N, C-alpha and C positions, 0 to 999 in steps of 0.2 A: 330176621331178628326174633329170638324166642321171647317168651313172656318175662323171664328173669332179666334179660338184657333190656327189654322195653321199660321195665320198672326201674332198673338202675339208671337208665338214660333220663327218664322223667324225673327221678329224685335228684339227679345231679343238676339238671337244668333248674328245677325249682329252688335248689339250694343256692345256686349262683344268682338267680333273680332276687332272692330274699337277702342272703348274706352279703352279697356284693352289690345289691341295688342296681342290677343291670338295666340299662336303657338301650333300646335298639332303634335305629332310624334306617329307613330304606329310601334311597334316592329315586328309584323307579323299579317297576316289576322286572323280574328276571325272565328272559326269553324262554318260550316253551320249546326249547331245544336243549341238547346237552351243552353244558357250559363248564368252564374251568374256574373254580373259585380260588383266588390267590389271597392268602391271609398272612398276617404278621404274628409272631409269637409274643407272648407276654413274659412268662418265665416258666421253665420246666421241661423235662424230657418226656417221660411217659405221661405225666400229669401236668397239664397246663390250663389255667383258667380260660385262656383264649379259645381253647377247643370247646369247652362247655358254652362259652358265650356265642361261639359260632353256631353250635347246635341249637341254641335258643333262637338265634336269628333265622336259621334255616326253617324252623317251625313257623315262625312269623311270615316267611315268604309264601307258605302254603304250597310248596313244591312237592309233587308226588313222586318224582324220580328218585331212585336209590342214589345214595351218595357214597362214593368210594374215596376214602382218605388216604393219601400217600404218606406213609409213616416211616420214620427212621428205623433202620435195621436193629438198633439197640433194643427196641421193644421185644424183638424175638430173641435176641441174645440174653435178655433178662427173663425169658420165658413168660412174658406177659401177654402172649398172643390170645390166650383164652379170655382175657379181660377186655381186649380191644377189638378183636376180629368181629364179634357180634355187632359192633358199632360201625362196621364198614372199613376198618383199618386194614391196609394191605401194604406189604413192603414197597417202598418208593421205587418206581422204575417207569421208563418210557412205555414199555409194552403193556404193563399193568394199566396205565392210563388209557392207551389206545384201545385196549380190549373193553374197558369200561365205557368209553364213548361209543364203541361199536354196538354195545348192548343197550344203548340209549340212556346210560346213567350220567350223572354229574360227577365231577372229580374235584377234590379239595387238596391244595398243596400249600405247604409253608416253606417257601424257597430258602429262607435263611438257615434252616436246619439248626444245629446246636449253637452256631455262632450267634443267631438271633435269639434262640431260646435260653441261652445261659449268659446273657449279657449283664453288665454291671449296672448298679443303680445310676451311675453317671449317664449311661446310654439308654436308660429305660424308655425314653420317649423318642428313640431312633429306631428306624426299620433297617436292620442290617442283613441285606441279602448277599453281601460279600461278593458282589460282581456276578452272581449266578444268573444265567439267562435261559436255562433249560426249560423253564415254564413257558416263556414266550415262544420258543421253538416248538414246544408241544402244542400249544394253542394254534399256531400257524399250520403245523402239519395236519392236525385233526380238523381244521377249519371251524373251530368253535370260539365264541367270544370269551374274554376274560372278565370276570366280575370280581373286582377288588373288595375285600372286607377288612376293615381296620378296627382294632380294638385297643382302647387306652385303659391303663390303670393296673394291669396285672403285674407289671414290673415293680409295683409298690407292695406286693404281697409278702415280701421279705426284704432283707438288706443284702445285696451282693456287693462285696468289697472289691473283688478282683476276678478277672476271667480265668486266670491260670493257664493262658495259652502256652507260655514257655514251658511250664511244668508238663502239660499235656504232650507237648512235642518231645520233651526229653524222655518221657515214659513211653513214647511211641503209641499213644492211645489212638492216634489217627490210623495206625495200621491195625491195632488189635480190636478196637471198638468203633472206628470211624468217628471218633470224637476229637475235636481240636481245642476243646476248652475243659477246664477242671476248676469250676468256680469256688472261690472262698466266700462263704455266706454266713449270715446269722438268721436263724429261723426257729420256729416252734415245731416240734419239740427238740430239734437236733442242736440248738445253740450254735456256737461257732464251729464250723466244720468245713472240710475240703472235699468237694466233689460229691458228697452224699446227696445233697438236695439237687433235684433234677433227675436223679435216677430212682430215688425213693420218694413217696408222698410226704408232704409236710402240711402243717396247719397254716393256711394263708391268713394274713391280716385281712380285716373286712374292707378291703379297698374297693372303692366304687368303680364299676366297669361301664364303659361307653362303647357301643359297637355301631359302626356305620357300614351299611351295604351300599357301595357306590354304583354308579351307572356302568353298564357293560362297555367294554372297550374292545376294539378290533384294530389290527395293524393298518396304517395308512398305506397308500399305494407306494410301492418301492421302498418301504420301510424295512430295515433289517431287523432280525430278531433282537440284536443288541439294543437297537434304537427303541424298539417296541418295549422291551423290558425296562429300559431307562425311563420311558414315559409312564409306564405303570407304576414303577417305584416312586417316581416324582409325585404322581397324583396321590398315592397312598401316604407318602411322608407329609404332603401338604395337609391332608385330612387329619393326620395324627397331630401335627402342629396346631391345627385349629381346635382339636378336642382337648389339648393340654395347655393352651396358652394361659389360661387363668386358673389352672388346676392347683389345688392344695393336696399334697401327698396324703393318700389313704382316704381322706375326707371327700375328695373329688372336687 
C-alpha cells in the first residue's frame, strides 16, 4: 500500500470512528495463522460503511498479515479498481482466496453480495447470504478457521424503499453486471433514485455503528459445508439481533 492509499485508509477509518461513533468489540484474539473473515454488508456496492468499520476492527486486532478482500466484479466494471486495489481488494474467486492463504495472508469475504448490500430498510437488521455456502467450502478446503465479523447500523445510513429485484431481472442486470437488485432509495445528495446509490457514493446519515469480531469457528466432525455455513450464519444473525434489539434508528 503506497503512502496515498495509507492516508486515505487512515482518513476513512477516522471519519467512521468520529462521524458514525463506531464501537468495536472483540470476543477473543484471532489465531496467528491465515483466517477467513466473514462479514455482513450494511448498504452499498463499491462504498459500504461496513467495509470501513471492518478496517477499523482489523487495526484493533493488531494483525500483521496482509488482508485480501474478495470484491464484487462490479467494482472493475465501473473502473474503480485504482481506488480499491491499494486496499487489498481483488475480484472474488476461489483461486484468488486459495493463493492468498498460500501466501500467508488473511482473506475477507461478504458472502451476501449485492443481495445483502442493497437490501431494504425493512431488512436492514437481517444478514442475507441468499443460501450461499461457498465461503464455508473455501474455509474447509484451505483448512483455515472462519472469524465472523458483524456490524450493525449501516442500513440506516439512507432509506431503501425497495430492492428492485424484479426490475433487475427484467433488465437482465444479472447477466450484464452480475446484479440481482436495483434498489429504490432516498439519500443525500441523490434524493429519490433508482439504482444510483450503491454504485455511486452518497452522504450517509450519521448512524451509529457497532462492530463485533466473534470467536473463530471450525467445522465439526462430519459437518457438511452447507451445515457449517448455516451455523456461521446463525451465529452472525444472533449477534446482529443482540446488537439491534434496543436500537433506535440512526441514534443507536
